[in-house]
C-alpha atoms as one frame of an Amber mdcrd trajectory, in Angstrom:
protein
  -6.471  19.989  10.349  -8.182  20.348   7.063 -10.531  17.489   4.942  -8.398
  15.549   2.698 -11.096  14.192   0.690 -14.157  15.353  -1.287 -12.094  16.805
  -4.003 -11.934  14.017  -6.365  -7.483  13.865  -5.380  -8.523  10.231  -4.823
 -10.838   8.664  -6.223 -10.130   6.052  -8.547 -10.180   5.816 -12.173 -12.933
   3.312 -13.875 -11.734   0.076 -14.731  -9.648  -2.279 -13.072  -6.891  -0.964
 -10.634  -3.979  -1.485  -8.527  -2.649   1.387  -6.378  -0.781   1.302  -3.831
  -0.484   3.310  -1.001   2.799   3.591   1.350   4.637   5.707   3.615   8.113
   7.215   4.494  10.038   9.502   6.256  12.262  12.435   4.986  15.052  10.252
   4.726  13.809   7.381   3.101  12.664   5.017   5.358   9.609   3.055   5.456
   9.480   1.843   9.061  11.078   2.904  12.146  13.223   1.751  14.419  10.778
  -1.025  15.437  10.450  -2.487  11.839   7.327  -1.374  11.454   5.883   1.921
   9.499   3.164   2.596  11.957   6.041   3.681  14.078   6.494   6.648  11.129
   2.856   7.511  10.381   0.555  10.636  11.603  -2.804  11.263  11.500  -2.387
  12.864   8.166  -0.775   9.188   6.536  -3.987   7.932   9.070  -6.291   9.653
   7.470  -5.479   8.911   3.635  -4.780   5.178   5.064  -8.328   5.263   6.489
  -9.898   6.669   2.844  -8.046   4.363   0.732  -9.645   1.306   2.717 -12.526
   1.975   2.370 -13.452   3.284  -1.462 -11.159  -0.162  -2.186 -12.351  -3.223
  -3.097  -9.627  -5.274  -1.394  -7.046  -4.830   0.594  -3.586  -7.265  -1.030
  -0.989  -6.999   1.945   2.272  -9.651   2.682   1.819 -11.854   5.250   5.119
 -10.463   6.691   3.841  -6.511   6.593   0.478  -8.673   8.100   2.163 -10.130
  11.142   4.536  -6.907  11.627   1.857  -4.408  11.414  -0.722  -6.648  13.682
  -3.260  -6.197  10.883  -6.903  -6.941  12.303  -9.993  -8.032  10.084 -11.606
  -4.858   8.092 -14.917  -4.313   6.573 -12.893  -3.962   3.235 -11.442  -7.556
   2.075  -8.470  -9.541   2.607  -6.155 -11.114   0.830  -2.585 -11.930   2.315
   0.282 -12.937  -0.099   2.565 -15.516   1.504   2.773 -19.217   2.973   0.399
 -18.588   6.428  -1.363 -15.795   7.529  -0.765 -14.235  10.582  -2.595 -15.199
  13.994  -4.460 -11.781  14.157  -6.567 -13.056  10.716  -7.304 -16.701  11.191
 -11.323 -16.593  11.381 -12.053 -13.345   9.877 -14.574 -14.276   7.496 -13.795
 -12.096   4.534  -9.143 -12.780   5.082  -7.289 -15.699   3.108  -4.224 -16.128
   2.132  -3.167 -16.572  -1.881   0.091 -17.887  -2.925   1.696 -17.993  -6.437
   2.955 -15.824  -9.257   0.971 -12.523  -8.645  -0.095 -12.338 -12.046  -2.371
 -14.947 -11.380  -3.321 -13.955  -7.390  -4.184 -10.334  -9.363  -6.058 -12.211
 -11.924  -7.893 -14.977  -9.560  -8.933 -10.842  -7.641 -10.175  -9.796 -10.407
 -11.920 -12.625 -11.416 -14.099 -11.522  -8.187 -15.190  -8.236  -9.418 -12.748
  -6.475  -7.325 -11.554  -4.112  -9.572  -9.874  -1.709  -7.099  -7.416  -3.161
  -5.724  -5.485  -1.251  -2.506  -1.860  -2.748  -2.112  -0.799  -2.227   1.469
   2.915  -3.257   1.503   5.345  -4.499   2.494   8.490  -3.351   0.165   9.193
  -7.490  -1.069   5.714  -7.466  -2.232   6.173  -3.908  -4.162   8.964  -5.207
  -5.470   6.839  -8.616  -7.033   3.981  -6.275  -8.510   6.558  -3.260 -10.111
   8.858  -6.234 -11.674   5.234  -7.887 -13.078   3.895  -4.628 -14.145   0.628
  -4.382 -12.422   1.248  -1.513 -10.949  -0.940   1.272 -10.947  -0.108   3.926
  -8.910   2.011   5.061  -5.545   0.446   6.902  -2.895   3.079   7.716  -1.084
   2.984  10.080   2.514   5.873  11.301   3.465   6.064  12.364   7.394   7.934
  15.522   8.300  10.888  13.499  10.398  14.377  11.531  10.655  14.770   8.357
  11.647  17.777   6.913  10.505  18.494   3.546  11.176  19.108   0.416   8.402
  15.159   0.821   7.461  13.176  -0.710   4.782  12.776   1.542   1.708   9.456
   1.326   0.122  11.068  -1.405  -2.370  12.501  -4.254  -1.040  14.066  -6.787
  -4.005  16.202  -6.996  -7.091  17.242  -3.484  -8.853  14.568  -2.245 -10.920
  13.860   1.176 -13.429  10.237   2.205 -13.259   9.032   5.749 -14.040   6.355
   7.712 -12.236   4.964  10.631 -13.481   3.137  13.371 -10.650  -0.853  13.141
 -10.458  -0.859  15.176  -7.583   1.127  16.284  -4.654  -0.763  17.967  -1.209
   0.819  19.441   1.864  -1.052  18.940   5.528   0.234  19.590   8.340   3.822
  19.624   7.135   3.460  15.815   5.634   3.046  15.379   1.458   0.867  13.268
  -0.065   1.678  11.617  -3.455   0.163  10.536  -5.899   2.373   9.008  -8.557
   1.319   7.278 -12.301   3.644   4.289 -13.253   4.183   4.950 -16.705   4.040
   2.453 -19.105   5.843   2.165 -23.016
């Protein structure tokens, strides 16, 4: 597999930026039959996932997703949004729990000097971030598989009408990697 980085495709812009990274199957599911996104990703998605993590200042994730995906401590600081830290992350020096209004959480993260925020989910957190107009970009990996069933979509919440502009699209081993910018105005 060719390297997917190094050409500037996933560089972060200057200034504060909230990037969301998700994976979905061709039929639109954000999770496999076990309720986890980890079962629909592949090696291409893993490469992008790890590179986006390495280049971010902080990772933002919902408590439910952190539990379901069995998050482990990372070199990059992790902010878990919810009411309780997953047991797997307790005791990690660079993991903390945040609760309250999302604009205040994001403002607090930025006040600490973190300008490149990477949100890894889940669908409920993404819905809240979109509703609060906090998302700048969606990186979406579409894996070449159909999973059917009742799996959640990327956004799980009240109806929204958020317009996106395609910034880049890369194909690697049958997997589509898209960068979508949130249109404002």
